[in-house]
N, C-alpha and C positions, 0 to 999 in steps of 0.2 A: 489397453487402450493407447492408440497411436499417439506420439508425443504432439503432433500437429492438431490433432482433435482435442487433446487436453488443454492446450494453449487456447485453442478458439473458444472453449467452454469457460475458461477463466476470463478471456476478454469480453465474452457475452454477459458474464455475471457483472463485470466491472462497468460495462455500458449501461446495464439496467440501474446500477447504483448511481451512476452519473446523471441519469434522467431523474431519479428520485430525489437527489440532493439539489438539483437545479429548482424542482418544484418546492422543495422545503425552504430554500433560499428566498424564493419569490414570495412565499406566504410569510416568512418570518423577518425578511430583510437582513439576516444576520449575514456576515460576510468576514473574510480573512482580511487584514490589513495588507495593502500591497507591499511586497518585499519582505514580509515577516516570515522568518523561518525559526521562530522560537521553539516550536514543538519539534522540528527536525534537528535542532541542535542539540536536543537532550540525549545525553549518553545513555547506553543500555536499553534501547528500544528493542522489544522482542517481535518477532514476525515469523511467518511460516515460509518455508521454501516455495510453496506452491503459488503464493500471491506475487512471487517474483518470477515465475516460470515464462510469462510472455517476455519480460526483460531478458532473461537468459537466452531464449530462443532467438530474440532479435539480435543479440549480440553474435550468437553462433551463426546465424545467416549473413552476418557481415563481417565474419572472420575475426571478431574482437573478442571471443570467449576466453581463449587461453590466456591472453594478456590481461584481461580484467581479472581473471581467477588469480593469476600472479600477484596482481596489486593488492587484492583482498587478502592473500595469505601473507603478504608482507605488511600489512597494515598494523600499526602499534597501538592505535587508540580505538575507542569503542563508538565514536561517533559515526553516523551513517556515512558510508563511502560516496553516496551519490549527492549528499548535500554539498552546496558551494556557498560558504559564507561570503558576505561581500568585503568583510573586514576580519582581520586576525583579532583585532581589538574588541569588537562587538560581534560575536558569533550569532546573535539573535536575528540578524538581517542577513537574508541570503535566499537561494532558490534551489530546486531540484535540478540537477544535471540531466536527467531523463524523466521529466514530469509526466509524459505520456505513459510510461511503463512503471509508474510508482505503484506501490504495494496496497493491498487492502486496508492495512492499518493506516496508511497515509491518506487514503480517500475518506475512511469513516470519521476519523477524529476531527471534532469540530462540529460535525453535521449529523451525528448519529447518537443514539441513545443506549443506555445500559439499564438493566433492571435492578432495583433494590431488592432487599430480602422479602418485601411484601408484593413484589411483582410489578410495582410501579416503574414507569419508565422515566428517566432523567437524562437530559441533554449531556453528553460528555464533550466539553468543550474546554478551551483554555481560559485562563484567568484574564488575559488581554480582551477577549470577546466578552466573557462575563461583566467585567468592570468598565470597559469602553463602550459596550453596546448594552448597558444595563436594562434599559427599558425594553428594548426588543428581546432581549434574552428572557426577561421575566415574562413577557407576553408569550413568547414562544413556549415556555415551561408550562404555562397555564393552558394554552392550546393543546399542547401534548396530552395533558392531563385530561383534557376534554375530547380527545379522539384524534387530534391532527395526526395525520401519517408521518412517522419519521423512521429512518432506517434504523435497524436494531443490530448491535454488534454481534450478539449471539446468533441471530438469524442468518446473517451474512456468512459467518464462520461456518455455520452448519451447511450452508448451500455451497461452500467452498469444500467442505469435506466430502460431499457427494460426488465431487469430481476425482478426488483422490485422497482417501482418508489419512494415509500415512503422511504425506507431504503437507497436508492442510493441518494436522493436529500436532506436528512436530514444531514446537515453538522455540526458536533459538534467537540469540543476539542477531540483531539485523544484518551485520556483516557476514556472520556465519550462515544465515539464511541465503543472502545473495549468493555466497560462494556455493553453498550446497544446491541452489537452483541451477548454477552453470554447470556443476558436476553431474546433476541429473541428466541435462541435456547432452553433455559430451558422452557420457556413458552410455546412453541411449543409442546415439548414431555411432558408436565405435564399431559395431558390427552390423549395422542396417544401412540401407541406401540413404543417402542425403535427401532432405525434402526439395520440392519445387525443382527436380531435375538438375540440382546442383552436383557438379562433378568432384571427384577427389582431387585436392590440391597437390597431393603427394605424386 
């Protein structure tokens, strides 16, 4: 499958998810606190390279892929390289430096459900939402148990795996996933014509 087509399929999957999350938010009134980056500041998040392929492709088109790969290879800590804390003292407040191209895990967490051993769906969200929006959270959980549609982690990762099973099912520490996504794009175009009529810079 051509790289451009693969990227487009991932982007289409993300677009569907964004619409579903918007509906779920309007039904439940759950929302992230403005400026909160608590989940992003958590070290050792795992992700798949495929969910960051649109990001890597965007970097490649803008001539930034090699530089970003070098940054990732030189990074010494395990916090997501794309996360920008507002303060070094309190890393829980911040934002994503490339929100438009964030990964699937970043999109799902907070507004998607996982299944327990009995097959029941439970909203996978953070302590801040559970405690700070407790009434809406409880109402949402009850509505989900009665059939309110909510995106499901396993369903979306299954859809992702149908695009590229290898890249979707390889779970890596997030910075390694970012680096692998860039490497996939660079390797693909090493011996192929560049997309969108781009010329070789060499």
